[in-house]
C-alpha positions as CSV (number, residue, x, y, z in Angstrom):
1,X,1.2,10.4,4.8
2,X,-2.6,10.0,4.7
3,X,-4.3,7.7,7.3
4,X,-5.8,4.6,5.7
5,X,-9.5,4.4,6.2
6,X,-9.5,0.6,7.0
7,X,-13.2,0.1,6.2
8,X,-12.9,-3.7,7.0
9,X,-11.6,-2.8,10.5
10,X,-8.7,-5.4,10.5
11,X,-6.1,-4.1,8.2
12,X,-2.4,-4.0,9.0
13,X,-2.0,-0.8,7.0
14,X,-1.8,2.4,9.0
15,X,-1.1,5.1,6.4
16,X,-0.1,5.7,2.8
17,X,1.3,8.3,0.4
18,X,0.7,8.2,-3.3
19,X,3.3,9.4,-5.8
20,X,3.3,9.5,-9.6
21,X,5.0,6.1,-10.1
22,X,4.8,4.7,-6.6
23,X,3.0,4.3,-3.3
24,X,4.5,4.4,0.2
25,X,2.8,2.3,2.9
26,X,3.2,2.3,6.6
27,X,1.9,-0.7,8.6
28,X,0.6,-0.6,12.2
29,X,3.2,-1.2,14.9
30,X,6.2,-0.1,12.8
31,X,7.8,3.2,11.8
32,X,9.1,1.7,8.7
33,X,7.7,2.8,5.4
34,X,7.6,0.5,2.4
35,X,7.8,2.0,-1.1
36,X,6.2,0.0,-4.0
37,X,7.2,1.4,-7.4
38,X,6.6,0.8,-11.0
39,X,10.2,-0.2,-11.3
40,X,10.1,-3.0,-8.7
41,X,6.4,-4.0,-8.4
42,X,5.2,-3.0,-11.8
43,X,2.7,-0.4,-13.0
44,X,-0.4,-2.7,-12.8
45,X,0.2,-3.6,-9.2
46,X,1.1,-0.1,-8.1
47,X,-2.0,1.4,-9.7
48,X,-4.1,-1.2,-8.0
49,X,-2.5,-0.4,-4.7
50,X,-3.3,3.3,-5.2
51,X,-6.9,2.5,-6.0
52,X,-7.3,0.3,-2.9
53,X,-5.6,2.8,-0.7
54,X,-8.0,5.5,-1.8
55,X,-11.1,3.5,-1.2
56,X,-9.8,2.2,2.1
57,X,-10.4,-1.5,1.7
58,X,-8.3,-4.5,0.6
59,X,-4.9,-2.9,0.5
60,X,-3.2,-5.1,3.1
61,X,-4.6,-8.3,1.5
62,X,-3.5,-7.2,-1.9
63,X,0.0,-6.5,-0.7
64,X,0.3,-9.9,1.1
65,X,-1.0,-11.8,-2.0
66,X,0.8,-10.0,-4.8
67,X,3.6,-7.7,-3.9
68,X,4.7,-8.6,-0.4
69,X,8.5,-8.6,-1.2
70,X,8.5,-6.2,-4.2
71,X,9.2,-3.0,-2.3
72,X,12.1,-0.7,-2.9
C-alpha cells in the first residue's frame, strides 16, 4: 500500500494500491481495505480513482459522491 498524499489535509483516505483493473483503498481509523474494480464500479470510475490517488487530492470526495457502495 502507498500512503495517500492528502494535499487538501482533510481526506479520510490513508493509503491505496493500484492494480490493472482495480484500486484498493484504506481509510483512516480502520484496518479494512476496500477494493473498487472494473467489474463492480466500472472502468471509468476506477480509472478516475487511480488518477486522483496518484495526484493526492479528491479521492475521498469522489468515492463518497460516486462509488461509495460499489466495492468488492
